[in-house]
C-alpha atoms as one frame of an Amber mdcrd trajectory, in Angstrom:
protein
  42.120   2.913  31.585  39.480   3.475  34.236  36.750   3.935  31.608  37.749
   0.693  29.924  37.453  -1.219  33.190  34.089   0.377  33.929  32.824  -0.571
  30.457  34.104  -4.122  30.933  32.391  -4.368  34.316  29.140  -3.104  32.787
  29.423  -5.642  29.971  29.935  -8.436  32.486  26.985  -7.187  34.537  24.725
  -7.729  31.532  26.473 -10.630  29.794  26.718 -13.136  32.630  23.067 -12.849
  33.735  21.990 -13.001  30.080  23.804 -16.306  29.597  22.397 -17.678  32.851
  18.899 -16.605  31.848  19.227 -18.250  28.446  20.343 -21.497  30.061  17.528
 -21.414  32.637  14.875 -20.597  30.058  16.010 -23.419  27.804  15.526 -25.871
  30.659  12.225 -24.354  31.761  10.961 -24.214  28.180  11.676 -27.876  27.545
  10.050 -28.931  30.801   7.151 -26.554  30.177   6.488 -28.021  26.745   6.270
 -31.472  28.272   3.994 -30.233  31.017   1.674 -28.473  28.573   1.395 -31.638
  26.498  -0.052 -33.409  29.538  -1.816 -30.542  31.331  -2.840 -27.658  29.040
  -4.388 -25.792  31.991  -0.867 -25.029  33.293  -0.245 -22.442  30.541  -0.304
 -19.419  32.867   2.073 -21.040  35.331   4.556 -21.943  32.606   4.501 -18.398
  31.213   5.219 -16.985  34.677   8.039 -19.481  35.209   9.572 -18.438  31.887
   9.341 -14.758  32.817  10.985 -15.026  36.254  14.574 -15.549  34.997  14.256
 -12.395  32.872  14.519 -10.366  36.069  18.205 -11.340  36.239  18.879  -9.544
  32.960  16.848  -6.528  34.034  18.766  -6.286  37.296  22.026  -6.745  35.409
  21.055  -3.835  33.175  20.325  -1.681  36.228  23.709  -2.551  37.736  25.452
  -1.801  34.432  23.710   1.566  34.220  24.757   2.357  37.771  28.368   1.395
  36.997  28.478   3.654  33.940  26.774   6.612  35.620  28.857   6.612  38.767
């Protein structure tokens, strides 16, 4: 039973941040498309803003790995 709970906790550690990242990137992507239509020189900034939420998934993966290893 303990392994099942650890696997569930690891799944939540990846799943919840992945959903939050998808939601954030959908909002940033829509706003970024509008911004790029008006100011094409903002391309680098928009790419960075799209990449920042990905760190949530990476950190969730690290937490999941730590849960499963310990």
